[in-house]
C-alpha positions, 0 to 999 in steps of 0.5 A: 467593892462589896457594897451595892449602895453609895458611900461618900467619904470626902467632899466632892471632888476629893483631893485625888480626884481633883488632882486628876481633873486639874491635869485633865483640864490642861490636855483634854479637849474642852468640848467634852461635856462633864456634868459634874466632877466624877473621876472613875477609877474602877467599877463593878456591877452598878457601882463606880468608885473614885480615887478617893474611895467614894462609891456611887450608884451608876444610873448613867452606865457610860451613856447607856453602854455598860448593859451588863454592868461594869466589868461583868466577870463573864464579859471580862473572861471573854475579853481576856480569852480572846485577847490572848488568842487574837486581838486584831486581823481586820475583817475588812480583809480577812475572815474570823469565825466570831465575826460570822457568829455575831452576825448570825446572832444579830440577824436572828434577833432583829424582828421580821424573820427576814434574811439579814446582813451585817456591817460592823463599825466602832461607834454609833455614828459610824453605823449611821454613816454606813446607813446613809451610804447604803440607803443612797446606794440602794435607792438611787435617791439622795435625800432623807427625813429625820426628826427634831430632837434627834441625835444620830451622831457627830460625824458629818452625815449623822450630824446632818440628821441630828437636831437636838442642840444648836451648839452641836452645829454652831461653827461647822456649816455647811452640813450634808445637804438633803435632810428634812426635819419634822416634829417627833411624836412627843405626846407631852409637847405635841407640836400640833396641839393634840392629845393622844386621843385626838391625834391623827398622827399629824407628825407623820401626815406632814410628810405627805401633806407638806414635805412631799408637796413643797420641798422634798420630791417623794421619789428622791427620798431615800430613807426615814431615820428615826429613834424608836424612843428618842434618846438625847431628845429627852427619852420620849416614848411615842405612841404605836400609831406613829410607827404604823404610819411611818411604816405605811408611808415608807412602803407607799413611796419606796422609802427605807425605814431606818431605826436608830436603836443605838441607845434604846436597843440591846435589852434596855427597854425590857425587850431586845429592841425597843421597836418590838414594843411598837410591832414595827419591822425595820428595813435597816437597824443601827446598833451600838452602845450596849452591844458589847458592854463598853468595848467599841463596836457597832452594827448595821443590820439590813435586809439581805436584799438591801445590803448588796453593795459591791466589793470595796463600797464601804469598809472599816479597819477596826470595825468588828474587832475580835475582842469587841465581838467576843465581848458582844457575844458574852453580852448578848448571852447575858441579855437573853438569859437574864438581863432583858427580863431584869430590865423589864422587872426592875424597870417596871418597879422603878416606874411604879415608884416614879409615875406619880411624881407629877402629883407629888412635886410641882416641878415634875411635868412628865415621867415616861419610859420603858424598861430601864430607859426612863425620863423625868421632865422638869418644868417651872409650871405644870400648866404652861410646861415651861422648861426648867433646864437649870433646875434639872441640872441642879437635881443632877448635881444634888444626886451626885453629891448623894452618890447617885450618877445621873445624866440629862437628856434634852433641854430639861429631862433627867435620864435614868439608864442604869446597867441592866443588872440593877436590883430593886434595892438599888432602884429604890435608892435612886427613886428615894434620892431623886424624891429627896432632891425634888423635895429639897428644892421646894416649890418654884 
């Protein structure tokens, strides 16, 4: 797969891809959300090829997972060498050195300069479940604050914290009780009608003026769960003062501040963790997705004085699998040596290309992001900001037909979350393709 730009040979899906899709529909859960008929056969760097030989530029990265690109040779080598030496010896019951090495690395990387301890799981939702249990165990409190638009996972605890799409909850009640949702700091769609200049961080002030006064006793609030950049909610970047106030409220009331960096972490924003852009130090941070370049791994990193729960309180058979950890160590090495800097540099270049889209296309309401975590929000009218979800879906489909893989985020936002290895030429192709599709749909 030598070419670093798309090349479409057949109608989509091609005959081989269509045959696989037909088989899939007979045996795979219909709950999976496939946006368009891509069948992936192999990948290299930021390119993906289907069974019919069509090549696509991947700006989805397995939902922001393959940080080092598809099948990076150094990650592949680490996986192969570890698989030949030891595939599994549950870290719940025994010891192996690379688990310690990765925990030491993560403890060093998380900002704050405090001693940290690490719990390993297999997925983001497992990290959030562990955080819920740890917060309840250590504070003796039972309730939580989370944000509208948040996505923290699909298992029972993380699902209760999630507030992105009602379909994710339909038919599954009752939820875990004790979760209180408040508006996120979305400056484009402020819930309080403010502008960034006039904002007094009402979306945090509501915790003290409303929640603690009416429904949530402050001394029963264990933790605030928050994404530094909201992912499934629409790639929303809050102002720094949002986190200044969250940290203050957490400290004033003895509440843990738990950051969900499952999508925004591991170099995606041009820093190792998105929270570094806001100078906020978490009590606990949840990591997954880009942590191991596609191998199943998550980590919950907490202050050492918090992670003191007793023997057997929480564990995982597969969490911290030696092969996944080897992939993670190789991934972090690549991030620190070159890919975080590339995310910042190419992300800045891409944002410069896209920033004026609202001035050039009437259906673009907002462009926002940090590094290679960029959202383009589509609207029917820039003044009313009426959401345009079907138009968003149309643009995503049109880009697919031109060889660019994108995903939606939130009701009406296109997310750009490519592998952190992309080049400026690939960023330019993506920008030009999106611009071409926006131009093709014309005015509403």
